[in-house]
SEVEXMI-638543 format. One record per residue (C-alpha): x, y, z. Coordinates in steps of 0.1 Angstrom, whole numbers, plus 5000, padded with zeros to 4 digits. Example, Ala and Ser with C-alpha at 12.3 -4.5 7.8 and 13.67 -1.06 7.14 Angstrom:
PT     c1     c2     c3
PT   5123   4955   5078
PT   5137   4989   5071
END
This chain:
PT     c1     c2     c3
PT   8431   5235   1442
PT   8394   5241   1435
PT   8394   5271   1457
PT   8425   5285   1439
PT   8407   5280   1406
PT   8376   5298   1418
PT   8395   5327   1432
PT   8413   5331   1398
PT   8382   5329   1377
PT   8355   5340   1401
PT   8327   5330   1378
PT   8293   5313   1384
PT   8302   5287   1358
PT   8335   5279   1376
PT   8315   5273   1408
PT   8292   5249   1389
PT   8322   5231   1375
PT   8337   5228   1409
PT   8304   5214   1423
PT   8302   5189   1395
PT   8337   5177   1401
PT   8337   5177   1439
PT   8352   5148   1458
PT   8331   5118   1455
PT   8323   5124   1419
PT   8359   5119   1408
PT   8390   5104   1425
PT   8409   5136   1415
PT   8389   5167   1423
PT   8401   5191   1396
PT   8432   5185   1376
PT   8423   5204   1345
PT   8447   5228   1329
PT   8444   5248   1297
PT   8465   5223   1279
PT   8440   5195   1287
PT   8412   5217   1276
PT   8428   5222   1243
PT   8429   5184   1241
PT   8391   5183   1244
PT   8387   5209   1216
PT   8413   5193   1193
PT   8402   5157   1200
PT   8365   5160   1200
PT   8364   5182   1170
PT   8391   5165   1149
PT   8386   5142   1120
PT   8386   5105   1129
PT   8377   5073   1112
PT   8341   5062   1120
PT   8341   5034   1146
PT   8304   5026   1143
PT   8281   5022   1113
PT   8255   5048   1104
PT   8227   5052   1129
PT   8193   5043   1117
PT   8174   5074   1128
PT   8148   5096   1112
PT   8160   5122   1089
PT   8149   5149   1113
PT   8174   5138   1140
PT   8178   5116   1170
PT   8149   5104   1191
PT   8143   5125   1222
PT   8164   5115   1251
PT   8198   5115   1268
PT   8228   5103   1249
PT   8265   5096   1258
PT   8291   5092   1231
PT   8329   5087   1234
PT   8362   5081   1216
PT   8361   5048   1234
PT   8332   5023   1237
PT   8339   5022   1275
PT   8330   5051   1297
PT   8355   5071   1318
PT   8387   5061   1300
PT   8415   5086   1308
PT   8425   5108   1279
PT   8394   5099   1259
PT   8368   5126   1250
PT   8332   5121   1258
PT   8300   5141   1253
PT   8267   5138   1270
PT   8236   5155   1257
PT   8198   5157   1257
PT   8178   5161   1226
PT   8142   5174   1222
PT   8126   5182   1188
PT   8160   5182   1171
PT   8175   5206   1196
PT   8204   5196   1219
PT   8221   5207   1251
PT   8251   5189   1265
PT   8287   5189   1275
PT   8321   5177   1261
PT   8345   5164   1287
PT   8376   5144   1296
PT   8373   5121   1326
PT   8387   5138   1358
PT   8390   5171   1340
PT   8369   5201   1330
PT   8339   5202   1307
PT   8325   5226   1281
PT   8287   5231   1277
PT   8272   5232   1242
PT   8238   5237   1226
PT   8225   5235   1191
PT   8206   5212   1168
PT   8208   5176   1156
PT   8204   5165   1120
PT   8204   5128   1115
PT   8240   5118   1125
PT   8254   5153   1130
PT   8253   5178   1158
PT   8256   5215   1148
PT   8267   5232   1180
PT   8277   5263   1198
PT   8304   5254   1224
PT   8307   5276   1254
PT   8342   5280   1268
PT   8342   5272   1306
PT   8368   5299   1314
PT   8358   5330   1295
PT   8323   5323   1283
PT   8332   5327   1246
PT   8312   5308   1221
PT   8324   5289   1190
PT   8305   5270   1163
PT   8313   5233   1158
PT   8298   5203   1139
PT   8302   5168   1152
PT   8296   5137   1131
PT   8282   5111   1155
PT   8294   5083   1133
PT   8329   5091   1144
PT   8321   5082   1180
PT   8309   5052   1200
PT   8274   5054   1215
PT   8275   5043   1252
PT   8243   5031   1268
PT   8252   5036   1304
PT   8248   5073   1313
PT   8263   5077   1348
PT   8251   5099   1377
PT   8280   5122   1371
PT   8272   5125   1333
PT   8236   5135   1343
PT   8250   5160   1369
PT   8272   5177   1343
PT   8243   5176   1318
PT   8221   5193   1344
PT   8245   5221   1349
PT   8246   5228   1311
PT   8208   5225   1308
PT   8203   5250   1337
PT   8228   5274   1320
PT   8214   5272   1284
PT   8178   5258   1285
PT   8162   5292   1278
PT   8184   5297   1247
PT   8174   5263   1234
PT   8140   5253   1247
PT   8127   5287   1258
PT   8119   5274   1293
END
């Protein structure tokens, strides 16, 4: 299934996605379809009631580090959206994903409890602006190896745009 996907898309980002989702990382190697991808976009970027109280961060943004947030307080719940990101000097790089599915890289800035992002479509490379209110998601303290692997792919693809390195 991965090979079929790579033949159809034949892009470098598709190869990176396939490597991130290779057997051993997930029990199902690659089950994403465009319909599931629209679930990511509609779910992660939709209005929701805030599950957690306001974060007590400096007005300039989150402290530097790696963060994981989700629609659920538990990691890797099927049909729940998650996003992992790294922040440095109020700039962020990360990815939105559904467990056992595809992911979208993003980059942008953080301002207190909000991320102002450019999301990169995994299939066609198009870019779309989005804002995410962190108060609408649960912070998750356990960042998995797979979360870090996905984050690494997005950092490699966009670090020059964000951090100039």
